Every structure is written in structure tokens, then in C-alpha cells.
N, C-alpha and C positions, 0 to 999 in steps of 0.2 A: 093563466097562460100555460102552465105546466100541464094542467088537465086537458086543455085544448089540444096541445101537441100530442099528448098520449092518446087521446081519442082519434086524432088524425092518423097516427101511426097504426092504430088498431084497425081503422077503416081501410087503410091501404093494404094491410096484411090480409084482411077479409077479402078484398077485391082480388088480390093475387091468388088466394086460395081458390076462389071461385073460377078464375081463369085457368088455373092448373087443373082443376077437376074437369072442366069442359074439354080442355086439350087432351087430357088422358083418356076421357071417354071417346073422343074422336079417333085418337090413335088406336085404341082397343078395337073400335069398329072397323077401322081400316085394316088392321092386322087380321081380324077374323075374315074379312072379305078376301084378302090376299091368300090366306090359308085355303079357303074354299076354291079359289081359282087355281092354285097350285095342285090341289087334289084332283080337280077335273082334268088338268093337263096331264098329270101322272096316269090317271085311269085311261085317258085317250092314247097315251104313248104305249101303255102296256097292251092295249087292244090291237095295235098295229104289228104285223109280222116284220121281222128284221129283213132289211135289204141284203142283197148278195154282196158279200165282202164287208158288211157293216160291222164295226167293232161293238161287242157286247157291252152292257153297262158295267159289268165287273171289270172288264179290261180298261174301260174309259175312266173309271173312278180313280182319282189320284190317291196316294197314301195321305194320311193325316199330316205328315211332315210337309207335304207339298201344298197344303191349303194356304191360300192367302188370307190374312186377317185384315179387315178393313175397319177403320175407326168408327164408322156409323153402322156397321152390321157385323158384329163380332161373333166368331164361332167358338163354341166350347170344344175342348179336346177331352176325351174320356180319360180320367185320371187312372183308370184301371189298366189302360194300355201301357205296359212297362216300356215299350219302345219309344213312346212319345210322352214327355213330361207334361205336367199341367202347365197351361200357358195363360197368362192374363196380360194381354197387350196394353200398352199405354196409349190412351186416346189423345189425338192431336187435333181433333175438330173443335176443341174448345180452347179458351185462352189460358188454361192451366193444366198441368199434367194430372192424369187420373187413370188408375188401373181399374178395369172393369171385367166382369164376366157376364155378358149379356148384350143388350142393344142400347145405344145412346141416341137421344133425340134432342134437338134444340127446339123448344116449344115456342119461344118468342118472349118478349118482354123480360129478358134476362133470366129465363127459366130453362134449366137443363134437366131432362128426365132420363133416368137409367132404369131399364127393365131388366133387373138383375142386381148383382152386388157391385159396389164401388169402393175404391180406396184412394185416398189422397196421400201422397208422400210427404215426409217431414219438410217443414220450411215453405209450404205452399200457401199462396194467397188465392182464395176462391172468391171471385167477384160476381157469382151467379147464384140464384136460388136453385137448390138441388132437391129434386123429387126422385127418390130411389125406391123402386118396387123390390126391395131386398134388404141386404145389410149395408150399412155405411161405416167406414172407418177412416180416421185421419191420423197422420203421424204427429210427431211433437212439433212445437213451435210453428203452428199454422195460424192463418187468419181467415176466418169464415165471415165474410162481410154481409151475407144475407141468410135467409132461413135454410135449414136443412131438415127435410122430412123423409122418413124411411118407413116402409111398411113393416120391417122387422126390427133389427137392433141397430143402435148407434153407439160407436166407440170413439171418443175424442181423446187424442193423445195429450201428454203433459204440456203445460205452458202454451196452450192454444187459446186465442181470443175469438169468441163467437159474438158477433154483433147483432145477429138475428135470433130467431127462435129455433129451438130444437124440439121436434115432434116425432115420436116413434110409436109404432104399433107393438113393439117388443120392449126390450130393455135398453136403458141409456146409461152409459158409463163415462164418467169424466175423470181424466187423469189429474194429477196434482198440479197446482199452480195455474189452473185455467181461470179465465174471466169470461162470464157469459152476461151480455147486456140485455138479452131478450128473455122470453119465457121458456120453461122446460116442461113439456107434457109427454107423458108416457102411459101406455096401457099396461106395461110391465113394471119391473123394478127400476129404480133409479139409484145408482151407486156413484158417490162423489168422493174424490180423493182429498188429500190434505191441501190447505192453503188455497182453496177455491173461493172466488167471489161471484155471486149471482145477484144481479140487480133487480130482476123481476121475479114473479111467482114460480113456484115449482109445484107440479101436480102429478100424482101417480095413482093409478087405479090399483096398485099393488103396494109395495113398501118402498121406503127411502132410507138409504144408509148415508149419513153425512160423515165425512172425514174430519180429522182434528183441525182446528183453526179455520174452519170453513165459515164464510159469512153469507147469509141469505137476507137481502134487504126487503123482501116482500113476503107474501103469504106462502106457507108450506102446507100442502095437503097430501096425506098418504092414507089411502083407504085401509091398508093393513098395518099401519104403524110406522113411526119414525124411529130409527135405531142408531145407536152409537157404534162406532167402529171397535173392533176387537172385544166385543162384549162376550163374556163367558156364557151367559144365557141370553138367548135372543129375545130379551124383554124390551119393550118400548121405554125410552127415557122421557117421553112427553105423553 
């Protein structure tokens, strides 16, 4: 019975991954089409002579302070502009608070996609699968009820419960006191704090550092070695 439930969970996870991949491919194609259309419009506008009394583009462009930020089409502010501080608005188009730098899409079937970086504040419960084409970070004492997948790095704050899988193209960092019920897979390093419990397998194509009093109930695979914390020499202990 246990193996049947496990196989069913893995099949559902595979189906969701395929749906996410198809949805992201469709969004990418739509974005490319929109960029081409906007480029054609811009070229056409530049080719037209200005009308008498028409305001020039420089006069019509508002300052960065006056730009409106929308939850589903967020604009980046240049951090080098000293008059305008870096701004990461909080998204309200989803059922949980999330700070992002980029674009947010609701794909469907409980999947939220972020083209950019995303951050979840402390004490947040996330009831959606997150697919982030950038970095993902959560605060402490959060609950992540489904999978989190990031193209770059994932940082999970202390005392957070993760009921789904964590998959990253970069590094994965778990704070102390976390509990992960799913699998952890990373193309980069995996760094795990103290008193962490992981019920499924951990797999890294780089190295894994396990904190003190951490328990892993399944297989641990690290292509470049499994290391103890605070080791004087970076020698594998397995």
C-alpha cells in the first residue's frame, strides 16, 4: 500500500512537471510574439513625423517615481538611480503575500510562475506550486504545501515546513529546524542547517553539507562529496 501511494504521488508530480513545462513554453512563445509586435509598433512610431503641438516622448515619459506597479506586470527600478530606491512590490494576485522582481503568471492547476526572483515573508502559508525563473527565498516559520522549483537558488528560512519537493538549478539552503516531506534535488550545492528532518531522498550534482543533528530518512547522493559542518579540512566524512 505504501509503495502504491508513493508511485501515485510520483506520477502526479511527473504530470504536474509536464504541465508546467508546456505552460512555460507557451508563455515564452507568447512573450516573444509580444516583443516582436511592440518592436514593430515602436519602429512605425519613430518613422512618423511629430504633429504640430504634439508632446515629445521625453516630455511624455513620467519619472520612475510616477510609474504604477501592477501585480501581474511588475516593473524593475534601476538600483543605480539614487533618487529612486530599489522597489520590490508585494503581489496581491495570488492567495499569499509574495515579493517579486519580475512578472507573475497564474498557469492553472494550482501553479504560479514567476519570471524573475521571488520572496515569501515569514509566517506565510503557500498553497500553490511555485515555478521561479530566478531565485526563491522564504522567511522563517513558513509552510510550503506544494513543490517549489527555481532556475537559480532556493533559500528556505528556519523552522519552515515543506510538504512538496524542492528542485533548483543552483544552490539550495535550508535553515535550522526545517522539515521537508518531499525530495530535494539541486544542480548546485545543498547546505542544510541543524535539527533538520528530510523524509525523502537528497540529490546534488555538486556537494552536500549536513548540519548537526540532521536526519535524512532516504538516500543521500552528492556527486562531489558529503561533508560535515565546521570541518577544518573540507574532507568527506562518508
